[in-house]
N, C-alpha and C positions, 0 to 999 in steps of 0.2 A: 505494496498499500504505500510506502512509501515512497517509492521509485515512484508509481503516478502522479504521484502529489509533484514531485520534482519535474516530472515532463510538462505537467500545467503550469508549472510560472514559467518554466524556462517555454513553454512553447508561448505565454500569453505574453510574455517580453520580447518576445521575435516579432510579436505579428504588432505591442505596439508599438516596435523601435521601424519597422516598415510600415507600418499606415501611413505616410503619406509618399514611398516608395509606391506604393501597394495602386493612391488614389488618381496617379497619374494614368492608369491599364482600367478605370471601371468601376474597382471594389470597392464602395464604400456608397456608394450609388449607382446599386444596383435598384428594378422593382422590388422595395420586398425591406431595403434597409428605409431606417428612421432616423429622422435627425429632429431635433425639438429642443426646445432652451424652457428648463422648470430650475424656479432656486434660483433664478440668476446665472444661471451655470447651462453650457451646452449637450447635450445629450445626444451619444448615436447607439444603437440599435439592431449594428449591420449580420442579419434573420441570411439573409442573398445569400449574402456573400463569406457570409459561412461559412453554406451549404456548398460553396462551391468550389470553397478553399478546400473543403473536406475532402470534394469528392476528386478533386484534383492529389492529396494525397493519400489517401488512399488509391488512387492510380499508381501513387505511386511507387508506393510499398507492395502490391502488389505485382510489381511490374522489378522490384528489384526482391 
């Protein structure tokens, strides 16, 4: 279980670091990605982008 926690944390750090780069390719702006402002802060829920990136990761994992 500790390994999964490390993997999830590393994936979140990697994704947060790559967010600006991925936005150039359209991730974060797909239909199903929500952006709203609440409590004086901008919030993003990239649901569709997460699904697409998960499918790409699964494809890469299957090929390896």
